[in-house]
MARPA-331769 format. One line per field, with one value per residue (C-alpha): z negated, y negated, x negated; residue number from 1. Coordinates in nm, 4 decimals. Layout:
<pts>
w: Z | ...
v: Y | ...
u: X | ...
n: NUM | ...
</pts>
This chain:
<pts>
w: 2.0908 | 2.2996 | 1.9819 | 1.7961 | 2.0839 | 2.1245 | 1.7943 | 1.7594 | 2.0527 | 1.8882 | 1.5347 | 1.7523 | 1.9538 | 1.6006 | 1.4758 | 1.7781 | 1.7588 | 1.4103 | 1.4192 | 1.7404 | 1.5268 | 1.2426 | 1.4855 | 1.6351 | 1.2987 | 1.1879 | 1.4923 | 1.4758 | 1.1095 | 1.1964 | 1.4749 | 1.3136 | 1.0876 | 1.3102 | 1.4827 | 1.1438 | 1.1236 | 1.4324 | 1.2775 | 1.1206 | 0.9620 | 0.8366 | 0.5554 | 0.6493 | 0.4026 | 0.5202 | 0.3803 | 0.4300 | 0.4591 | 0.3364 | 0.3674 | 0.0126 | -0.0528 | -0.4594 | -0.2912 | -0.0074 | -0.2852 | -0.4800 | -0.2183 | -0.0828 | -0.4820 | -0.4749 | -0.1732 | -0.3745 | -0.6291 | -0.4534 | -0.1903 | -0.4592 | -0.5436 | -0.1478 | -0.0193 | -0.3329 | -0.1907 | 0.1504 | 0.3572 | 0.4174 | 0.6197 | 0.5909 | 0.4377 | 0.4923 | 0.5009 | 0.7434 | 0.6823 | 0.9491 | 0.9755 | 0.9098 | 0.8944 | 0.9130 | 0.9870 | 1.1258 | 1.2029 | 1.5598 | 1.4625 | 1.1818 | 1.4279 | 1.7061 | 1.4743 | 1.4008 | 1.7308 | 1.8027 | 1.4763 | 1.6913 | 1.4073 | 1.5115 | 1.2745 | 1.0619 | 0.7569 | 0.7171 | 0.3873 | 0.3719 | 0.0716 | 0.0630 | -0.2000 | 0.0314 | 0.3327 | 0.5719 | 0.9185 | 0.8521 | 0.7871 | 0.9999 | 1.3279 | 1.2949 | 1.2145 | 1.4902 | 1.7106 | 1.6312 | 1.6626 | 2.0106 | 1.7966 | 1.8706 | 2.1346 | 1.9541 | 2.1157 | 1.8661 | 1.7140 | 2.0723 | 2.0495 | 1.6843 | 1.7315 | 2.0561 | 1.8724 | 1.6036 | 1.7924 | 1.6352 | 1.8747 | 1.9196 | 1.9818 | 2.0830 | 1.8967 | 2.0084 | 1.7001 | 1.6131 | 1.3350 | 1.0714 | 0.8285 | 0.4945 | 0.2670 | 0.1053 | -0.2669 | -0.3655 | -0.3380 | -0.6636 | -0.9906 | -1.0110 | -0.9816 | -1.2902 | -1.5032 | -1.3780 | -1.4711 | -1.8013 | -1.8990 | -1.7977 | -1.9415 | -2.3115 | -2.2941 | -2.2879 | -2.5122 | -2.8724 | -2.9479 | -2.7127 | -2.8050 | -2.7381 | -2.4022 | -2.0651 | -1.7921 | -1.4572 | -1.1301 | -0.8538 | -0.5762 | -0.1853 | -0.0110 | 0.3087 | 0.4826 | 0.6967 | 0.3877 | 0.1063 | -0.0304 | -0.0585 | -0.1952 | -0.4563 | -0.5633 | -0.5968 | -0.8625 | -1.0160 | -1.0824 | -1.2439 | -1.4504 | -1.5787 | -1.6645 | -1.8456 | -2.0319 | -2.1521 | -2.2728 | -2.4633 | -2.5102 | -2.2936 | -2.1761 | -1.9116 | -1.5880 | -1.2905 | -0.9378 | -0.7592 | -0.4071 | -0.2995 | 0.0317 | 0.3812 | 0.2948 | 0.0729 | 0.2907 | 0.0759 | -0.1558 | -0.5426 | -0.5865 | -0.5806 | -0.8805 | -1.1412 | -1.0378 | -1.1632 | -1.4597 | -1.5290 | -1.4808 | -1.7870 | -1.9803 | -1.9822 | -2.1606 | -2.3626 | -2.5773 | -2.3576 | -2.0160 | -1.9197 | -1.5972 | -1.4039 | -1.0558 | -0.8495 | -0.5824 | -0.5101 | -0.5575 | -0.6663 | -0.4136 | -0.5513 | -0.3298 | -0.4570 | -0.8098 | -0.8852 | -0.6072 | -0.5613 | -0.8260 | -1.1154 | -0.9510 | -0.9898 | -1.3511 | -1.3778 | -1.2413 | -1.5475 | -1.8628 | -2.1712 | -1.9734 | -2.1706 | -2.5039 | -2.2888 | -2.0322 | -2.0857 | -1.7420 | -1.6674 | -1.3009 | -1.2530 | -0.9562 | -0.9388 | -0.8512 | -1.0201 | -1.0990 | -1.2024 | -1.0959 | -0.7579 | -0.7535 | -0.8057 | -0.5338 | -0.2724 | -0.3552 | -0.4007 | -0.0391 | 0.1221 | -0.0377 | 0.1066 | 0.4073 | 0.4739 | 0.3967 | 0.6068 | 0.9126 | 0.8190
v: -4.4276 | -4.1380 | -3.9139 | -4.0947 | -4.1569 | -3.7523 | -3.6725 | -3.9240 | -3.7868 | -3.4454 | -3.5816 | -3.7173 | -3.4178 | -3.2351 | -3.4573 | -3.4626 | -3.0990 | -3.0872 | -3.3738 | -3.1891 | -2.8390 | -3.0371 | -3.1950 | -2.8607 | -2.6814 | -2.9227 | -2.9179 | -2.4983 | -2.4570 | -2.6929 | -2.4697 | -2.1722 | -2.3059 | -2.4441 | -2.1074 | -1.9019 | -2.2043 | -2.0627 | -1.7378 | -1.7603 | -1.4585 | -1.3351 | -1.0455 | -0.8031 | -0.5755 | -0.2507 | -0.0350 | 0.2641 | 0.1141 | 0.2354 | 0.1488 | 0.0618 | -0.3014 | -0.2883 | -0.0981 | -0.3607 | -0.6591 | -0.4534 | -0.4943 | -0.8610 | -0.9515 | -0.7732 | -1.0214 | -1.2995 | -1.1758 | -1.1970 | -1.4870 | -1.7830 | -1.6011 | -1.4829 | -1.7802 | -1.9521 | -1.8184 | -2.0364 | -1.7650 | -1.6036 | -1.8146 | -1.6545 | -1.3228 | -1.1616 | -0.7951 | -0.5286 | -0.2176 | 0.1015 | 0.1894 | 0.1538 | -0.2251 | -0.5509 | -0.6942 | -0.4350 | -0.4012 | -0.5098 | -0.8190 | -0.9988 | -0.8909 | -1.0883 | -1.4089 | -1.3529 | -1.4146 | -1.6874 | -1.8383 | -1.8386 | -1.5710 | -1.4307 | -1.1275 | -0.9517 | -0.7341 | -0.4803 | -0.3107 | -0.0031 | 0.0405 | 0.3452 | 0.6578 | 0.8676 | 0.9919 | 1.1104 | 1.1565 | 0.7529 | 0.6334 | 0.8359 | 0.8520 | 0.6264 | 0.2912 | 0.3166 | 0.4107 | 0.1310 | -0.1213 | -0.0067 | 0.1498 | 0.5531 | 0.7317 | 1.0307 | 1.1831 | 1.3234 | 0.9762 | 0.8112 | 1.0526 | 1.0046 | 0.6606 | 0.6384 | 0.8604 | 0.6394 | 0.3201 | 0.2122 | -0.0526 | -0.0194 | -0.3709 | -0.4559 | -0.7531 | -1.0568 | -1.0495 | -0.7869 | -0.5819 | -0.4624 | -0.1777 | -0.1389 | 0.2112 | 0.2771 | 0.3266 | 0.6315 | 0.5193 | 0.3623 | 0.4680 | 0.2771 | 0.6020 | 0.7351 | 0.4350 | 0.4096 | 0.7226 | 0.6980 | 0.4049 | 0.5600 | 0.8782 | 0.7150 | 0.5063 | 0.8544 | 1.0256 | 1.1160 | 1.4528 | 1.5227 | 1.8898 | 1.9645 | 1.7737 | 1.8982 | 1.6494 | 1.6243 | 1.4344 | 1.3782 | 1.2236 | 1.1947 | 1.4595 | 1.5322 | 1.8452 | 1.8601 | 1.6856 | 1.8780 | 1.9719 | 1.6119 | 1.4697 | 1.7900 | 1.6638 | 1.2976 | 1.4178 | 1.6875 | 1.3946 | 1.1856 | 1.4641 | 1.5614 | 1.1782 | 1.1628 | 1.5420 | 1.3738 | 1.0448 | 1.2336 | 1.5694 | 1.6283 | 1.9847 | 2.1058 | 1.9701 | 2.0369 | 1.8646 | 1.8765 | 1.7391 | 1.5133 | 1.3398 | 1.5234 | 1.8050 | 1.9613 | 1.8286 | 1.6252 | 1.8732 | 1.8541 | 2.1920 | 2.1159 | 1.9031 | 2.1345 | 2.3736 | 2.1894 | 2.0724 | 2.4250 | 2.5740 | 2.3067 | 2.3760 | 2.7472 | 2.6827 | 2.3107 | 2.1861 | 1.8772 | 1.7875 | 1.3788 | 1.3509 | 1.0681 | 0.9635 | 0.8615 | 0.6523 | 0.3028 | 0.1714 | 0.2270 | 0.3856 | 0.5109 | 0.8100 | 0.9500 | 0.8307 | 0.8770 | 1.1644 | 1.3621 | 1.3585 | 1.2561 | 1.5203 | 1.7951 | 1.7445 | 1.8008 | 2.1316 | 2.2320 | 2.3806 | 2.1567 | 1.8811 | 1.6147 | 1.7000 | 1.8796 | 1.6286 | 1.2541 | 1.0637 | 0.6725 | 0.6141 | 0.3967 | 0.3871 | 0.3125 | -0.0777 | -0.3361 | -0.2965 | -0.6083 | -0.3275 | -0.2758 | -0.6687 | -0.7193 | -0.4344 | -0.6026 | -0.9424 | -0.7728 | -0.5640 | -0.9042 | -1.1143 | -0.8192 | -0.8090 | -1.1937 | -1.2238 | -0.9730 | -1.1182 | -1.4699
u: -6.1343 | -6.0104 | -6.0451 | -5.7952 | -5.5688 | -5.5387 | -5.4941 | -5.2431 | -5.0342 | -5.0916 | -4.9225 | -4.6549 | -4.5509 | -4.5341 | -4.3132 | -4.0929 | -4.0739 | -3.9856 | -3.7201 | -3.5962 | -3.5669 | -3.4057 | -3.1624 | -3.0587 | -2.9960 | -2.8100 | -2.5808 | -2.5674 | -2.4283 | -2.0854 | -2.0264 | -2.0695 | -1.8065 | -1.5742 | -1.5567 | -1.4760 | -1.1968 | -1.0432 | -0.9041 | -0.5712 | -0.5162 | -0.1902 | -0.1007 | 0.1594 | 0.3201 | 0.4390 | 0.6673 | 0.8965 | 1.2014 | 1.5797 | 1.9266 | 1.9164 | 1.9314 | 1.8231 | 1.5017 | 1.4558 | 1.5032 | 1.2169 | 0.9649 | 1.0443 | 1.0164 | 0.6706 | 0.5964 | 0.7100 | 0.4583 | 0.1629 | 0.2365 | 0.0329 | -0.2533 | -0.3106 | -0.2870 | -0.4781 | -0.8164 | -0.7490 | -0.8820 | -0.5247 | -0.3054 | 0.0722 | 0.2245 | 0.5351 | 0.6599 | 0.8156 | 0.9796 | 0.9334 | 1.2565 | 1.6275 | 1.6012 | 1.4505 | 1.2483 | 1.0501 | 0.7213 | 0.7524 | 0.9690 | 0.7114 | 0.3947 | 0.5656 | 0.6413 | 0.2399 | 0.1593 | 0.4356 | 0.2326 | -0.0844 | -0.2351 | -0.5435 | -0.5753 | -0.2808 | -0.4274 | -0.1933 | -0.1111 | 0.0750 | 0.2730 | 0.2511 | 0.0983 | -0.1120 | -0.1292 | 0.1544 | 0.2422 | 0.3886 | 0.0268 | -0.1336 | 0.0509 | 0.3555 | 0.1911 | -0.0453 | 0.1652 | 0.3991 | 0.1545 | -0.0677 | -0.3383 | -0.2563 | -0.0702 | 0.0680 | 0.3010 | 0.5525 | 0.5512 | 0.6549 | 0.8923 | 1.0432 | 1.0142 | 1.2064 | 1.4896 | 1.4639 | 1.5124 | 1.1787 | 1.0364 | 0.6901 | 0.4646 | 0.1043 | 0.0262 | -0.1721 | -0.3874 | -0.5930 | -0.4447 | -0.6359 | -0.5228 | -0.6421 | -0.6639 | -0.3672 | -0.2796 | -0.4680 | -0.7288 | -0.7626 | -0.6511 | -0.2750 | -0.1001 | -0.2450 | -0.1710 | 0.1609 | 0.2531 | 0.1092 | 0.2490 | 0.6049 | 0.5436 | 0.4114 | 0.7305 | 0.9577 | 0.7407 | 0.7970 | 0.6566 | 0.3737 | 0.3246 | 0.6966 | 0.6934 | 0.6285 | 0.5801 | 0.7758 | 0.7140 | 0.9129 | 0.7827 | 0.9028 | 0.6632 | 0.5246 | 0.5752 | 0.1881 | 0.0485 | 0.1800 | -0.1855 | -0.2816 | -0.0100 | 0.0208 | -0.3712 | -0.2949 | -0.0371 | -0.2302 | -0.4388 | -0.2366 | -0.0489 | -0.3952 | -0.4885 | -0.1291 | -0.2600 | -0.6177 | -0.4227 | -0.1313 | -0.1587 | 0.1452 | -0.0664 | 0.2411 | 0.3350 | 0.5238 | 0.5642 | 0.8810 | 0.9883 | 1.2705 | 1.2230 | 1.2162 | 1.0021 | 1.3003 | 1.5358 | 1.6468 | 1.7746 | 1.7941 | 1.6976 | 1.3594 | 1.4038 | 1.6007 | 1.3155 | 1.0441 | 1.1831 | 1.3292 | 0.9793 | 0.8720 | 1.1597 | 1.0509 | 0.6990 | 0.8753 | 1.1467 | 1.1872 | 1.1136 | 0.9792 | 1.0764 | 0.9214 | 1.0242 | 0.7033 | 0.8774 | 0.7887 | 1.1086 | 1.4341 | 1.6988 | 2.0423 | 2.0627 | 1.7043 | 1.7132 | 2.0882 | 2.2027 | 1.8823 | 1.6664 | 1.9595 | 2.1303 | 1.8681 | 1.8797 | 2.2175 | 2.1966 | 1.9439 | 2.1473 | 2.1630 | 1.9934 | 2.1687 | 1.9755 | 1.6526 | 1.5472 | 1.4818 | 1.4797 | 1.4769 | 1.5812 | 1.3016 | 1.0038 | 0.6619 | 0.7268 | 0.7168 | 0.3639 | 0.1088 | -0.2130 | -0.0366 | 0.0275 | -0.3386 | -0.4619 | -0.2615 | -0.4215 | -0.7792 | -0.7790 | -0.6311 | -0.8952 | -1.1749 | -1.0661 | -0.9724 | -1.3302 | -1.5048 | -1.2888 | -1.4189
n: 1 | 2 | 3 | 4 | 5 | 6 | 7 | 8 | 9 | 10 | 11 | 12 | 13 | 14 | 15 | 16 | 17 | 18 | 19 | 20 | 21 | 22 | 23 | 24 | 25 | 26 | 27 | 28 | 29 | 30 | 31 | 32 | 33 | 34 | 35 | 36 | 37 | 38 | 39 | 40 | 41 | 42 | 43 | 44 | 45 | 46 | 47 | 48 | 49 | 50 | 51 | 52 | 53 | 54 | 55 | 56 | 57 | 58 | 59 | 60 | 61 | 62 | 63 | 64 | 65 | 66 | 67 | 68 | 69 | 70 | 71 | 72 | 73 | 74 | 75 | 76 | 77 | 78 | 79 | 80 | 81 | 82 | 83 | 84 | 85 | 86 | 87 | 88 | 89 | 90 | 91 | 92 | 93 | 94 | 95 | 96 | 97 | 98 | 99 | 100 | 101 | 102 | 103 | 104 | 105 | 106 | 107 | 108 | 109 | 110 | 111 | 112 | 113 | 114 | 115 | 116 | 117 | 118 | 119 | 120 | 121 | 122 | 123 | 124 | 125 | 126 | 127 | 128 | 129 | 130 | 131 | 132 | 133 | 134 | 135 | 136 | 137 | 138 | 139 | 140 | 141 | 142 | 143 | 144 | 145 | 146 | 147 | 148 | 149 | 150 | 151 | 152 | 153 | 154 | 155 | 156 | 157 | 158 | 159 | 160 | 161 | 162 | 163 | 164 | 165 | 166 | 167 | 168 | 169 | 170 | 171 | 172 | 173 | 174 | 175 | 176 | 177 | 178 | 179 | 180 | 181 | 182 | 183 | 184 | 185 | 186 | 187 | 188 | 189 | 190 | 191 | 192 | 193 | 194 | 195 | 196 | 197 | 198 | 199 | 200 | 201 | 202 | 203 | 204 | 205 | 206 | 207 | 208 | 209 | 210 | 211 | 212 | 213 | 214 | 215 | 216 | 217 | 218 | 219 | 220 | 221 | 222 | 223 | 224 | 225 | 226 | 227 | 228 | 229 | 230 | 231 | 232 | 233 | 234 | 235 | 236 | 237 | 238 | 239 | 240 | 241 | 242 | 243 | 244 | 245 | 246 | 247 | 248 | 249 | 250 | 251 | 252 | 253 | 254 | 255 | 256 | 257 | 258 | 259 | 260 | 261 | 262 | 263 | 264 | 265 | 266 | 267 | 268 | 269 | 270 | 271 | 272 | 273 | 274 | 275 | 276 | 277 | 278 | 279 | 280 | 281 | 282 | 283 | 284 | 285 | 286 | 287 | 288 | 289 | 290 | 291 | 292 | 293 | 294 | 295 | 296 | 297 | 298 | 299 | 300 | 301 | 302 | 303 | 304 | 305 | 306 | 307 | 308 | 309 | 310
</pts>
């Protein structure tokens, strides 16, 4: 009798342990889910900034095009756009808004082509992740506000981590090309003085991609930004280098968006300095945007970061 009672007691004890373990496991899963749900994630698209309203509207349009797709995945709760300089909304303004709205994390997506002092120093300094003396001084001189958000910022890679630029330049070159064996490609970009090698490597790859896909075997690269002090002469020189070897030059402005000062005054002004440019130069003053591949890249990278955060 005692043996039966002991077995019964032991079995009952084991059953109680299993029941308690099951209850504990059921409670832990909702607790973990509740913790994940506490995250409120925003996406901030950061662009350089411009005095041109056309340029700014292009970036606002980019936000509109990706908004629905980003919010549809339900991992991200909001999206905004900001400009690093020249105009509002600034980075500081948007980060304050995210803080006031109770966001815990902000995925920062720089709409910049490749490395520069803006991506490496200025943006991290503005958001309090870095204390670069030169950037701090530059921000003061240009009256760019610094703000360290309560929300945790997460800066994504730049556009040159993908093949987007190559596809973009190829598409636009094909639209201008009529007879590849008689043509050369001219890519005009903003440029960055401390990172000229990285910029040149980026556009070398884009031009070589065009060559492999079209047979346009001659190309030249010129700059239109601070690296040449906004002079049209670099554009003129790049076009002339191609025309020394080819009958026609196809000029592609590799700028994020259209700015009258760059596409018309600087690049267009450089082309006008070239003899016979009316018949020998093919130029459309467009920009990298709009581009569906860039839109998808933004959607994908925001989803990737939001998934990691949650």
